All heavy atoms as atom14 arrays in JSON, in Angstrom:
{
  "sequence": "MFRVIIVEDEKPILELMKYFIGQNTHYNIIGAFTNPLEALAYLADLTPDVIFWM",
  "atom14_mask": [
    [1, 1, 1, 1, 1, 1, 1, 1, 0, 0, 0, 0, 0, 0],
    [1, 1, 1, 1, 1, 1, 1, 1, 1, 1, 1, 0, 0, 0],
    [1, 1, 1, 1, 1, 1, 1, 1, 1, 1, 1, 0, 0, 0],
    [1, 1, 1, 1, 1, 1, 1, 0, 0, 0, 0, 0, 0, 0],
    [1, 1, 1, 1, 1, 1, 1, 1, 0, 0, 0, 0, 0, 0],
    [1, 1, 1, 1, 1, 1, 1, 1, 0, 0, 0, 0, 0, 0],
    [1, 1, 1, 1, 1, 1, 1, 0, 0, 0, 0, 0, 0, 0],
    [1, 1, 1, 1, 1, 1, 1, 1, 1, 0, 0, 0, 0, 0],
    [1, 1, 1, 1, 1, 1, 1, 1, 0, 0, 0, 0, 0, 0],
    [1, 1, 1, 1, 1, 1, 1, 1, 1, 0, 0, 0, 0, 0],
    [1, 1, 1, 1, 1, 1, 1, 1, 1, 0, 0, 0, 0, 0],
    [1, 1, 1, 1, 1, 1, 1, 0, 0, 0, 0, 0, 0, 0],
    [1, 1, 1, 1, 1, 1, 1, 1, 0, 0, 0, 0, 0, 0],
    [1, 1, 1, 1, 1, 1, 1, 1, 0, 0, 0, 0, 0, 0],
    [1, 1, 1, 1, 1, 1, 1, 1, 1, 0, 0, 0, 0, 0],
    [1, 1, 1, 1, 1, 1, 1, 1, 0, 0, 0, 0, 0, 0],
    [1, 1, 1, 1, 1, 1, 1, 1, 0, 0, 0, 0, 0, 0],
    [1, 1, 1, 1, 1, 1, 1, 1, 1, 0, 0, 0, 0, 0],
    [1, 1, 1, 1, 1, 1, 1, 1, 1, 1, 1, 1, 0, 0],
    [1, 1, 1, 1, 1, 1, 1, 1, 1, 1, 1, 0, 0, 0],
    [1, 1, 1, 1, 1, 1, 1, 1, 0, 0, 0, 0, 0, 0],
    [1, 1, 1, 1, 0, 0, 0, 0, 0, 0, 0, 0, 0, 0],
    [1, 1, 1, 1, 1, 1, 1, 1, 1, 0, 0, 0, 0, 0],
    [1, 1, 1, 1, 1, 1, 1, 1, 0, 0, 0, 0, 0, 0],
    [1, 1, 1, 1, 1, 1, 1, 0, 0, 0, 0, 0, 0, 0],
    [1, 1, 1, 1, 1, 1, 1, 1, 1, 1, 0, 0, 0, 0],
    [1, 1, 1, 1, 1, 1, 1, 1, 1, 1, 1, 1, 0, 0],
    [1, 1, 1, 1, 1, 1, 1, 1, 0, 0, 0, 0, 0, 0],
    [1, 1, 1, 1, 1, 1, 1, 1, 0, 0, 0, 0, 0, 0],
    [1, 1, 1, 1, 1, 1, 1, 1, 0, 0, 0, 0, 0, 0],
    [1, 1, 1, 1, 0, 0, 0, 0, 0, 0, 0, 0, 0, 0],
    [1, 1, 1, 1, 1, 0, 0, 0, 0, 0, 0, 0, 0, 0],
    [1, 1, 1, 1, 1, 1, 1, 1, 1, 1, 1, 0, 0, 0],
    [1, 1, 1, 1, 1, 1, 1, 0, 0, 0, 0, 0, 0, 0],
    [1, 1, 1, 1, 1, 1, 1, 1, 0, 0, 0, 0, 0, 0],
    [1, 1, 1, 1, 1, 1, 1, 0, 0, 0, 0, 0, 0, 0],
    [1, 1, 1, 1, 1, 1, 1, 1, 0, 0, 0, 0, 0, 0],
    [1, 1, 1, 1, 1, 1, 1, 1, 1, 0, 0, 0, 0, 0],
    [1, 1, 1, 1, 1, 0, 0, 0, 0, 0, 0, 0, 0, 0],
    [1, 1, 1, 1, 1, 1, 1, 1, 0, 0, 0, 0, 0, 0],
    [1, 1, 1, 1, 1, 0, 0, 0, 0, 0, 0, 0, 0, 0],
    [1, 1, 1, 1, 1, 1, 1, 1, 1, 1, 1, 1, 0, 0],
    [1, 1, 1, 1, 1, 1, 1, 1, 0, 0, 0, 0, 0, 0],
    [1, 1, 1, 1, 1, 0, 0, 0, 0, 0, 0, 0, 0, 0],
    [1, 1, 1, 1, 1, 1, 1, 1, 0, 0, 0, 0, 0, 0],
    [1, 1, 1, 1, 1, 1, 1, 1, 0, 0, 0, 0, 0, 0],
    [1, 1, 1, 1, 1, 1, 1, 0, 0, 0, 0, 0, 0, 0],
    [1, 1, 1, 1, 1, 1, 1, 0, 0, 0, 0, 0, 0, 0],
    [1, 1, 1, 1, 1, 1, 1, 1, 0, 0, 0, 0, 0, 0],
    [1, 1, 1, 1, 1, 1, 1, 0, 0, 0, 0, 0, 0, 0],
    [1, 1, 1, 1, 1, 1, 1, 1, 0, 0, 0, 0, 0, 0],
    [1, 1, 1, 1, 1, 1, 1, 1, 1, 1, 1, 0, 0, 0],
    [1, 1, 1, 1, 1, 1, 1, 1, 1, 1, 1, 1, 1, 1],
    [1, 1, 1, 1, 1, 1, 1, 1, 0, 0, 0, 0, 0, 0]
  ],
  "atom14_positions": [
    [[7.05, -0.34, 12.48], [5.86, -0.82, 13.02], [6.14, -2.16, 13.78], [6.83, -2.98, 13.25], [4.79, -1.11, 11.92], [3.48, -1.58, 12.47], [2.15, -1.62, 11.25], [1.82, 0.14, 11.1], [0.0, 0.0, 0.0], [0.0, 0.0, 0.0], [0.0, 0.0, 0.0], [0.0, 0.0, 0.0], [0.0, 0.0, 0.0], [0.0, 0.0, 0.0]],
    [[5.6, -2.26, 14.98], [5.81, -3.45, 15.8], [4.75, -4.48, 15.49], [3.54, -4.22, 15.43], [5.77, -3.12, 17.3], [6.89, -2.23, 17.76], [6.69, -0.87, 17.94], [8.16, -2.74, 17.97], [7.73, -0.05, 18.38], [9.19, -1.96, 18.34], [8.97, -0.59, 18.58], [0.0, 0.0, 0.0], [0.0, 0.0, 0.0], [0.0, 0.0, 0.0]],
    [[5.21, -5.75, 15.37], [4.3, -6.89, 15.16], [3.88, -7.38, 16.58], [4.73, -7.68, 17.39], [4.99, -7.97, 14.37], [5.36, -7.5, 12.95], [6.32, -8.43, 12.29], [6.01, -9.84, 12.4], [5.27, -10.51, 11.59], [4.7, -9.94, 10.57], [5.08, -11.77, 11.83], [0.0, 0.0, 0.0], [0.0, 0.0, 0.0], [0.0, 0.0, 0.0]],
    [[2.55, -7.45, 16.84], [2.04, -7.68, 18.18], [1.19, -8.96, 18.22], [0.41, -9.23, 17.34], [1.24, -6.48, 18.61], [0.56, -6.76, 19.99], [2.09, -5.29, 18.73], [0.0, 0.0, 0.0], [0.0, 0.0, 0.0], [0.0, 0.0, 0.0], [0.0, 0.0, 0.0], [0.0, 0.0, 0.0], [0.0, 0.0, 0.0], [0.0, 0.0, 0.0]],
    [[1.36, -9.73, 19.31], [0.47, -10.84, 19.67], [-0.12, -10.46, 21.0], [0.5, -9.95, 21.92], [1.2, -12.17, 19.81], [1.63, -12.66, 18.39], [0.36, -13.19, 20.49], [2.38, -13.99, 18.45], [0.0, 0.0, 0.0], [0.0, 0.0, 0.0], [0.0, 0.0, 0.0], [0.0, 0.0, 0.0], [0.0, 0.0, 0.0], [0.0, 0.0, 0.0]],
    [[-1.46, -10.77, 21.17], [-2.18, -10.52, 22.4], [-2.67, -11.89, 22.9], [-3.29, -12.66, 22.14], [-3.4, -9.56, 22.19], [-2.97, -8.28, 21.5], [-4.1, -9.35, 23.51], [-4.07, -7.42, 21.03], [0.0, 0.0, 0.0], [0.0, 0.0, 0.0], [0.0, 0.0, 0.0], [0.0, 0.0, 0.0], [0.0, 0.0, 0.0], [0.0, 0.0, 0.0]],
    [[-2.45, -12.15, 24.17], [-2.93, -13.39, 24.78], [-3.75, -13.0, 26.02], [-3.23, -12.41, 26.97], [-1.75, -14.33, 25.2], [-2.34, -15.64, 25.76], [-0.83, -14.56, 24.02], [0.0, 0.0, 0.0], [0.0, 0.0, 0.0], [0.0, 0.0, 0.0], [0.0, 0.0, 0.0], [0.0, 0.0, 0.0], [0.0, 0.0, 0.0], [0.0, 0.0, 0.0]],
    [[-4.99, -13.32, 26.03], [-5.92, -13.07, 27.18], [-7.04, -14.12, 27.16], [-7.63, -14.34, 26.16], [-6.48, -11.65, 26.96], [-7.65, -11.26, 27.88], [-7.34, -11.44, 29.36], [-6.33, -10.83, 29.81], [-8.07, -12.1, 30.08], [0.0, 0.0, 0.0], [0.0, 0.0, 0.0], [0.0, 0.0, 0.0], [0.0, 0.0, 0.0], [0.0, 0.0, 0.0]],
    [[-7.18, -14.72, 28.35], [-8.17, -15.85, 28.39], [-9.62, -15.39, 28.41], [-10.51, -16.23, 28.14], [-7.84, -16.74, 29.59], [-8.0, -16.09, 30.9], [-8.05, -14.84, 30.96], [-8.06, -16.85, 31.89], [0.0, 0.0, 0.0], [0.0, 0.0, 0.0], [0.0, 0.0, 0.0], [0.0, 0.0, 0.0], [0.0, 0.0, 0.0], [0.0, 0.0, 0.0]],
    [[-9.89, -14.15, 28.7], [-11.27, -13.7, 28.75], [-11.56, -12.94, 27.47], [-11.0, -11.91, 27.14], [-11.52, -12.79, 29.92], [-11.37, -13.48, 31.26], [-11.68, -12.65, 32.41], [-12.53, -11.72, 32.26], [-11.12, -12.9, 33.53], [0.0, 0.0, 0.0], [0.0, 0.0, 0.0], [0.0, 0.0, 0.0], [0.0, 0.0, 0.0], [0.0, 0.0, 0.0]],
    [[-12.46, -13.52, 26.66], [-12.77, -13.01, 25.32], [-13.16, -11.52, 25.3], [-12.65, -10.77, 24.45], [-13.87, -13.85, 24.72], [-14.2, -13.51, 23.27], [-13.17, -14.04, 22.31], [-13.71, -13.87, 20.89], [-12.69, -14.05, 19.94], [0.0, 0.0, 0.0], [0.0, 0.0, 0.0], [0.0, 0.0, 0.0], [0.0, 0.0, 0.0], [0.0, 0.0, 0.0]],
    [[-14.03, -10.97, 26.18], [-14.36, -9.56, 26.14], [-13.13, -8.68, 26.38], [-13.01, -7.63, 25.71], [-15.41, -9.38, 27.28], [-15.94, -10.74, 27.5], [-14.84, -11.74, 27.2], [0.0, 0.0, 0.0], [0.0, 0.0, 0.0], [0.0, 0.0, 0.0], [0.0, 0.0, 0.0], [0.0, 0.0, 0.0], [0.0, 0.0, 0.0], [0.0, 0.0, 0.0]],
    [[-12.27, -9.05, 27.3], [-11.09, -8.31, 27.55], [-10.09, -8.35, 26.33], [-9.51, -7.37, 25.97], [-10.34, -8.81, 28.8], [-11.23, -8.76, 30.02], [-9.05, -8.04, 29.03], [-11.77, -7.37, 30.35], [0.0, 0.0, 0.0], [0.0, 0.0, 0.0], [0.0, 0.0, 0.0], [0.0, 0.0, 0.0], [0.0, 0.0, 0.0], [0.0, 0.0, 0.0]],
    [[-10.04, -9.55, 25.72], [-9.22, -9.7, 24.5], [-9.7, -8.74, 23.39], [-8.89, -8.03, 22.77], [-9.26, -11.15, 23.98], [-8.54, -11.41, 22.67], [-7.02, -11.19, 22.83], [-8.83, -12.84, 22.23], [0.0, 0.0, 0.0], [0.0, 0.0, 0.0], [0.0, 0.0, 0.0], [0.0, 0.0, 0.0], [0.0, 0.0, 0.0], [0.0, 0.0, 0.0]],
    [[-11.01, -8.68, 23.2], [-11.56, -7.8, 22.22], [-11.3, -6.3, 22.53], [-10.98, -5.56, 21.65], [-13.05, -8.03, 22.04], [-13.43, -9.36, 21.48], [-12.8, -9.63, 20.13], [-12.81, -8.72, 19.27], [-12.32, -10.8, 19.87], [0.0, 0.0, 0.0], [0.0, 0.0, 0.0], [0.0, 0.0, 0.0], [0.0, 0.0, 0.0], [0.0, 0.0, 0.0]],
    [[-11.35, -5.99, 23.82], [-11.07, -4.59, 24.23], [-9.62, -4.27, 23.99], [-9.24, -3.19, 23.5], [-11.41, -4.45, 25.73], [-11.35, -3.05, 26.31], [-12.36, -2.14, 25.58], [-11.66, -3.11, 27.8], [0.0, 0.0, 0.0], [0.0, 0.0, 0.0], [0.0, 0.0, 0.0], [0.0, 0.0, 0.0], [0.0, 0.0, 0.0], [0.0, 0.0, 0.0]],
    [[-8.76, -5.2, 24.33], [-7.32, -4.97, 24.06], [-7.01, -4.87, 22.58], [-6.24, -4.01, 22.18], [-6.5, -6.19, 24.65], [-6.5, -6.14, 26.16], [-5.57, -7.51, 26.86], [-3.89, -7.09, 26.34], [0.0, 0.0, 0.0], [0.0, 0.0, 0.0], [0.0, 0.0, 0.0], [0.0, 0.0, 0.0], [0.0, 0.0, 0.0], [0.0, 0.0, 0.0]],
    [[-7.63, -5.68, 21.75], [-7.47, -5.54, 20.31], [-7.88, -4.22, 19.84], [-7.19, -3.58, 18.96], [-8.3, -6.62, 19.57], [-7.67, -7.98, 19.67], [-8.54, -9.13, 19.16], [-9.23, -8.94, 17.88], [-10.03, -10.1, 17.45], [0.0, 0.0, 0.0], [0.0, 0.0, 0.0], [0.0, 0.0, 0.0], [0.0, 0.0, 0.0], [0.0, 0.0, 0.0]],
    [[-8.95, -3.66, 20.37], [-9.43, -2.33, 19.97], [-8.39, -1.25, 20.34], [-7.97, -0.45, 19.48], [-10.78, -2.0, 20.55], [-11.21, -0.61, 20.35], [-11.69, -0.2, 19.11], [-11.07, 0.37, 21.3], [-12.07, 1.08, 18.82], [-11.44, 1.67, 21.05], [-11.95, 2.05, 19.86], [-12.27, 3.34, 19.59], [0.0, 0.0, 0.0], [0.0, 0.0, 0.0]],
    [[-8.01, -1.23, 21.62], [-7.13, -0.15, 22.09], [-5.74, -0.28, 21.47], [-5.16, 0.75, 21.08], [-7.08, -0.15, 23.63], [-8.29, 0.51, 24.23], [-9.13, -0.27, 24.99], [-8.49, 1.86, 24.04], [-10.23, 0.37, 25.55], [-9.61, 2.47, 24.59], [-10.48, 1.68, 25.36], [0.0, 0.0, 0.0], [0.0, 0.0, 0.0], [0.0, 0.0, 0.0]],
    [[-5.19, -1.46, 21.39], [-3.86, -1.61, 20.82], [-3.91, -1.33, 19.31], [-3.01, -0.73, 18.76], [-3.3, -3.04, 21.11], [-3.05, -3.15, 22.6], [-2.0, -3.31, 20.31], [-2.77, -4.61, 23.07], [0.0, 0.0, 0.0], [0.0, 0.0, 0.0], [0.0, 0.0, 0.0], [0.0, 0.0, 0.0], [0.0, 0.0, 0.0], [0.0, 0.0, 0.0]],
    [[-4.99, -1.68, 18.7], [-5.19, -1.42, 17.25], [-5.27, 0.03, 16.91], [-5.04, 0.44, 15.76], [0.0, 0.0, 0.0], [0.0, 0.0, 0.0], [0.0, 0.0, 0.0], [0.0, 0.0, 0.0], [0.0, 0.0, 0.0], [0.0, 0.0, 0.0], [0.0, 0.0, 0.0], [0.0, 0.0, 0.0], [0.0, 0.0, 0.0], [0.0, 0.0, 0.0]],
    [[-5.6, 0.87, 17.91], [-5.69, 2.3, 17.66], [-4.31, 2.94, 17.55], [-4.16, 4.04, 16.98], [-6.39, 3.01, 18.82], [-7.87, 2.61, 18.99], [-8.71, 2.95, 17.74], [-8.71, 4.12, 17.35], [-9.36, 1.99, 17.17], [0.0, 0.0, 0.0], [0.0, 0.0, 0.0], [0.0, 0.0, 0.0], [0.0, 0.0, 0.0], [0.0, 0.0, 0.0]],
    [[-3.29, 2.29, 18.0], [-1.91, 2.8, 17.94], [-1.34, 2.46, 16.59], [-1.22, 1.29, 16.22], [-1.08, 2.19, 19.05], [0.31, 2.87, 19.17], [0.91, 3.17, 18.18], [0.74, 3.02, 20.42], [0.0, 0.0, 0.0], [0.0, 0.0, 0.0], [0.0, 0.0, 0.0], [0.0, 0.0, 0.0], [0.0, 0.0, 0.0], [0.0, 0.0, 0.0]],
    [[-0.97, 3.46, 15.82], [-0.41, 3.22, 14.43], [0.96, 2.56, 14.43], [1.37, 2.15, 13.35], [-0.37, 4.58, 13.7], [0.51, 5.48, 14.42], [-1.74, 5.18, 13.54], [0.0, 0.0, 0.0], [0.0, 0.0, 0.0], [0.0, 0.0, 0.0], [0.0, 0.0, 0.0], [0.0, 0.0, 0.0], [0.0, 0.0, 0.0], [0.0, 0.0, 0.0]],
    [[1.56, 2.44, 15.56], [2.9, 1.77, 15.65], [2.8, 0.31, 15.83], [3.83, -0.38, 15.78], [3.73, 2.4, 16.76], [3.98, 3.87, 16.58], [4.85, 4.37, 15.59], [3.52, 4.94, 17.27], [4.84, 5.65, 15.69], [4.08, 6.07, 16.6], [0.0, 0.0, 0.0], [0.0, 0.0, 0.0], [0.0, 0.0, 0.0], [0.0, 0.0, 0.0]],
    [[1.6, -0.21, 16.05], [1.38, -1.64, 16.31], [0.6, -2.28, 15.19], [-0.41, -1.7, 14.69], [0.62, -1.86, 17.6], [1.43, -1.49, 18.89], [0.78, -0.83, 19.9], [2.73, -1.85, 19.04], [1.49, -0.54, 21.07], [3.43, -1.56, 20.16], [2.83, -0.89, 21.15], [3.51, -0.56, 22.31], [0.0, 0.0, 0.0], [0.0, 0.0, 0.0]],
    [[0.97, -3.45, 14.79], [0.25, -4.26, 13.82], [-0.08, -5.61, 14.53], [0.8, -6.4, 14.78], [1.1, -4.49, 12.58], [0.36, -5.38, 11.58], [-0.85, -5.47, 11.52], [1.13, -6.05, 10.77], [0.0, 0.0, 0.0], [0.0, 0.0, 0.0], [0.0, 0.0, 0.0], [0.0, 0.0, 0.0], [0.0, 0.0, 0.0], [0.0, 0.0, 0.0]],
    [[-1.33, -5.82, 14.91], [-1.74, -7.02, 15.56], [-1.73, -8.16, 14.61], [-2.5, -8.21, 13.62], [-3.14, -6.88, 16.23], [-3.12, -5.75, 17.2], [-3.56, -8.18, 16.86], [-4.51, -5.34, 17.73], [0.0, 0.0, 0.0], [0.0, 0.0, 0.0], [0.0, 0.0, 0.0], [0.0, 0.0, 0.0], [0.0, 0.0, 0.0], [0.0, 0.0, 0.0]],
    [[-0.85, -9.16, 14.83], [-0.7, -10.3, 13.94], [-1.32, -11.6, 14.51], [-1.38, -12.57, 13.81], [0.81, -10.55, 13.6], [1.64, -10.81, 14.86], [1.32, -9.44, 12.74], [3.03, -11.27, 14.57], [0.0, 0.0, 0.0], [0.0, 0.0, 0.0], [0.0, 0.0, 0.0], [0.0, 0.0, 0.0], [0.0, 0.0, 0.0], [0.0, 0.0, 0.0]],
    [[-1.76, -11.53, 15.8], [-2.34, -12.65, 16.42], [-3.0, -12.28, 17.72], [-2.55, -11.41, 18.48], [0.0, 0.0, 0.0], [0.0, 0.0, 0.0], [0.0, 0.0, 0.0], [0.0, 0.0, 0.0], [0.0, 0.0, 0.0], [0.0, 0.0, 0.0], [0.0, 0.0, 0.0], [0.0, 0.0, 0.0], [0.0, 0.0, 0.0], [0.0, 0.0, 0.0]],
    [[-4.18, -12.94, 18.02], [-4.89, -12.7, 19.3], [-5.36, -14.09, 19.72], [-6.04, -14.8, 18.97], [-5.99, -11.72, 19.12], [0.0, 0.0, 0.0], [0.0, 0.0, 0.0], [0.0, 0.0, 0.0], [0.0, 0.0, 0.0], [0.0, 0.0, 0.0], [0.0, 0.0, 0.0], [0.0, 0.0, 0.0], [0.0, 0.0, 0.0], [0.0, 0.0, 0.0]],
    [[-5.06, -14.45, 20.94], [-5.36, -15.87, 21.39], [-5.96, -15.8, 22.81], [-5.64, -15.01, 23.66], [-4.06, -16.65, 21.47], [-3.33, -16.75, 20.22], [-2.3, -15.85, 19.91], [-3.62, -17.76, 19.3], [-1.67, -15.96, 18.66], [-2.9, -17.9, 18.1], [-1.96, -16.96, 17.79], [0.0, 0.0, 0.0], [0.0, 0.0, 0.0], [0.0, 0.0, 0.0]],
    [[-6.93, -16.74, 23.02], [-7.46, -16.94, 24.36], [-6.79, -18.16, 25.09], [-6.92, -18.31, 26.22], [-9.02, -17.18, 24.28], [-9.29, -18.3, 23.43], [-9.72, -15.98, 23.82], [0.0, 0.0, 0.0], [0.0, 0.0, 0.0], [0.0, 0.0, 0.0], [0.0, 0.0, 0.0], [0.0, 0.0, 0.0], [0.0, 0.0, 0.0], [0.0, 0.0, 0.0]],
    [[-6.12, -18.99, 24.28], [-5.46, -20.16, 24.83], [-3.91, -19.91, 24.78], [-3.38, -19.77, 23.7], [-5.83, -21.34, 24.03], [-5.22, -22.65, 24.52], [-4.17, -22.62, 25.11], [-5.92, -23.7, 24.29], [0.0, 0.0, 0.0], [0.0, 0.0, 0.0], [0.0, 0.0, 0.0], [0.0, 0.0, 0.0], [0.0, 0.0, 0.0], [0.0, 0.0, 0.0]],
    [[-3.26, -19.84, 25.88], [-1.81, -19.63, 25.89], [-0.98, -20.67, 25.19], [0.01, -20.42, 24.59], [-1.42, -19.48, 27.4], [-2.54, -20.04, 28.14], [-3.77, -19.97, 27.26], [0.0, 0.0, 0.0], [0.0, 0.0, 0.0], [0.0, 0.0, 0.0], [0.0, 0.0, 0.0], [0.0, 0.0, 0.0], [0.0, 0.0, 0.0], [0.0, 0.0, 0.0]],
    [[-1.45, -21.95, 25.26], [-0.72, -23.04, 24.59], [-0.84, -22.8, 23.03], [0.17, -23.12, 22.32], [-1.26, -24.36, 25.01], [-1.04, -24.67, 26.47], [-1.65, -26.03, 26.85], [0.44, -24.66, 26.87], [0.0, 0.0, 0.0], [0.0, 0.0, 0.0], [0.0, 0.0, 0.0], [0.0, 0.0, 0.0], [0.0, 0.0, 0.0], [0.0, 0.0, 0.0]],
    [[-1.92, -22.38, 22.56], [-2.11, -22.11, 21.15], [-1.2, -20.97, 20.73], [-0.6, -21.04, 19.69], [-3.56, -21.75, 20.85], [-3.84, -21.59, 19.35], [-5.27, -21.23, 19.06], [-6.12, -21.08, 20.0], [-5.58, -21.07, 17.85], [0.0, 0.0, 0.0], [0.0, 0.0, 0.0], [0.0, 0.0, 0.0], [0.0, 0.0, 0.0], [0.0, 0.0, 0.0]],
    [[-1.13, -19.92, 21.54], [-0.22, -18.78, 21.24], [1.23, -19.27, 21.17], [1.95, -18.9, 20.26], [-0.36, -17.73, 22.34], [0.0, 0.0, 0.0], [0.0, 0.0, 0.0], [0.0, 0.0, 0.0], [0.0, 0.0, 0.0], [0.0, 0.0, 0.0], [0.0, 0.0, 0.0], [0.0, 0.0, 0.0], [0.0, 0.0, 0.0], [0.0, 0.0, 0.0]],
    [[1.64, -20.1, 22.08], [3.0, -20.65, 22.07], [3.23, -21.5, 20.8], [4.35, -21.45, 20.25], [3.31, -21.5, 23.31], [3.47, -20.74, 24.61], [3.56, -21.68, 25.75], [4.72, -19.85, 24.52], [0.0, 0.0, 0.0], [0.0, 0.0, 0.0], [0.0, 0.0, 0.0], [0.0, 0.0, 0.0], [0.0, 0.0, 0.0], [0.0, 0.0, 0.0]],
    [[2.27, -22.23, 20.36], [2.39, -23.05, 19.18], [2.61, -22.17, 17.9], [3.34, -22.56, 16.99], [1.17, -23.91, 18.96], [0.0, 0.0, 0.0], [0.0, 0.0, 0.0], [0.0, 0.0, 0.0], [0.0, 0.0, 0.0], [0.0, 0.0, 0.0], [0.0, 0.0, 0.0], [0.0, 0.0, 0.0], [0.0, 0.0, 0.0], [0.0, 0.0, 0.0]],
    [[2.06, -20.99, 17.86], [2.18, -20.12, 16.71], [3.34, -19.13, 16.84], [3.61, -18.4, 15.85], [0.88, -19.32, 16.48], [-0.17, -20.12, 15.81], [-1.14, -20.75, 16.58], [-0.27, -20.29, 14.48], [-2.18, -21.52, 16.01], [-1.25, -21.02, 13.83], [-2.24, -21.65, 14.65], [-3.2, -22.37, 14.05], [0.0, 0.0, 0.0], [0.0, 0.0, 0.0]],
    [[4.0, -19.07, 17.97], [4.99, -18.07, 18.22], [6.16, -18.08, 17.22], [6.52, -17.02, 16.7], [5.58, -18.31, 19.64], [6.39, -17.16, 20.25], [5.57, -15.92, 20.35], [6.92, -17.59, 21.6], [0.0, 0.0, 0.0], [0.0, 0.0, 0.0], [0.0, 0.0, 0.0], [0.0, 0.0, 0.0], [0.0, 0.0, 0.0], [0.0, 0.0, 0.0]],
    [[6.65, -19.21, 16.88], [7.76, -19.35, 15.92], [7.38, -18.9, 14.48], [8.16, -18.26, 13.8], [8.33, -20.77, 15.91], [0.0, 0.0, 0.0], [0.0, 0.0, 0.0], [0.0, 0.0, 0.0], [0.0, 0.0, 0.0], [0.0, 0.0, 0.0], [0.0, 0.0, 0.0], [0.0, 0.0, 0.0], [0.0, 0.0, 0.0], [0.0, 0.0, 0.0]],
    [[6.09, -19.22, 14.14], [5.68, -18.82, 12.79], [5.35, -17.34, 12.66], [5.61, -16.71, 11.65], [4.38, -19.59, 12.44], [4.64, -21.09, 12.27], [5.83, -21.46, 11.95], [3.73, -21.86, 12.52], [0.0, 0.0, 0.0], [0.0, 0.0, 0.0], [0.0, 0.0, 0.0], [0.0, 0.0, 0.0], [0.0, 0.0, 0.0], [0.0, 0.0, 0.0]],
    [[4.84, -16.77, 13.74], [4.39, -15.31, 13.67], [5.56, -14.38, 13.96], [5.48, -13.22, 13.48], [3.27, -15.08, 14.64], [1.95, -15.83, 14.38], [0.96, -15.57, 15.48], [1.41, -15.4, 12.97], [0.0, 0.0, 0.0], [0.0, 0.0, 0.0], [0.0, 0.0, 0.0], [0.0, 0.0, 0.0], [0.0, 0.0, 0.0], [0.0, 0.0, 0.0]],
    [[6.52, -14.75, 14.71], [7.7, -13.92, 15.12], [7.34, -12.5, 15.45], [7.61, -11.55, 14.77], [8.78, -13.93, 13.98], [8.24, -13.28, 12.83], [9.32, -15.3, 13.73], [0.0, 0.0, 0.0], [0.0, 0.0, 0.0], [0.0, 0.0, 0.0], [0.0, 0.0, 0.0], [0.0, 0.0, 0.0], [0.0, 0.0, 0.0], [0.0, 0.0, 0.0]],
    [[6.61, -12.34, 16.59], [6.2, -11.0, 17.01], [7.36, -10.18, 17.63], [8.38, -10.79, 18.02], [5.16, -11.29, 18.07], [5.59, -12.57, 18.65], [6.17, -13.36, 17.47], [0.0, 0.0, 0.0], [0.0, 0.0, 0.0], [0.0, 0.0, 0.0], [0.0, 0.0, 0.0], [0.0, 0.0, 0.0], [0.0, 0.0, 0.0], [0.0, 0.0, 0.0]],
    [[7.21, -8.93, 17.62], [8.14, -8.02, 18.28], [7.71, -7.76, 19.75], [8.52, -7.57, 20.62], [8.26, -6.67, 17.58], [8.72, -6.78, 16.16], [9.81, -7.46, 15.98], [8.08, -6.29, 15.25], [0.0, 0.0, 0.0], [0.0, 0.0, 0.0], [0.0, 0.0, 0.0], [0.0, 0.0, 0.0], [0.0, 0.0, 0.0], [0.0, 0.0, 0.0]],
    [[6.39, -7.77, 19.92], [5.83, -7.5, 21.29], [4.73, -8.52, 21.53], [3.93, -8.88, 20.68], [5.19, -6.09, 21.32], [4.55, -5.8, 22.67], [6.22, -4.99, 21.0], [0.0, 0.0, 0.0], [0.0, 0.0, 0.0], [0.0, 0.0, 0.0], [0.0, 0.0, 0.0], [0.0, 0.0, 0.0], [0.0, 0.0, 0.0], [0.0, 0.0, 0.0]],
    [[4.62, -8.97, 22.82], [3.54, -9.87, 23.22], [2.88, -9.24, 24.49], [3.59, -8.97, 25.5], [4.1, -11.29, 23.59], [4.76, -11.92, 22.37], [2.92, -12.16, 24.09], [5.44, -13.22, 22.66], [0.0, 0.0, 0.0], [0.0, 0.0, 0.0], [0.0, 0.0, 0.0], [0.0, 0.0, 0.0], [0.0, 0.0, 0.0], [0.0, 0.0, 0.0]],
    [[1.62, -9.03, 24.36], [0.79, -8.63, 25.51], [0.18, -9.91, 26.1], [-0.7, -10.43, 25.5], [-0.26, -7.6, 25.1], [0.29, -6.26, 24.69], [0.49, -5.97, 23.38], [0.62, -5.31, 25.7], [0.99, -4.68, 23.0], [1.11, -4.02, 25.35], [1.31, -3.81, 24.03], [0.0, 0.0, 0.0], [0.0, 0.0, 0.0], [0.0, 0.0, 0.0]],
    [[0.67, -10.35, 27.2], [0.29, -11.57, 27.82], [-0.35, -11.27, 29.16], [0.3, -10.9, 30.08], [1.49, -12.54, 28.01], [1.14, -13.91, 28.28], [0.54, -14.41, 29.39], [1.47, -15.05, 27.48], [0.43, -15.77, 29.32], [1.02, -16.2, 28.16], [2.08, -15.23, 26.25], [1.15, -17.49, 27.6], [2.26, -16.44, 25.77], [1.81, -17.56, 26.41]],
    [[-1.67, -11.39, 29.27], [-2.36, -10.98, 30.5], [-2.77, -12.19, 31.28], [-3.13, -13.22, 30.84], [-3.53, -10.13, 30.14], [-3.24, -8.96, 29.32], [-2.0, -7.91, 29.9], [-2.92, -6.89, 31.0], [0.0, 0.0, 0.0], [0.0, 0.0, 0.0], [0.0, 0.0, 0.0], [0.0, 0.0, 0.0], [0.0, 0.0, 0.0], [0.0, 0.0, 0.0]]
  ]
}
């Protein structure tokens, strides 16, 4: 299972991405951020395998 972070500045699009990515059983969403600087701050702690950065 891949550990995933999603970064999208528009909240409705972020929620849509969380839904669609969450439907895939190979992905485990460990973080979702609207602020890219906040995502970078958590990057070392979360250690994702995949980042969807829009």
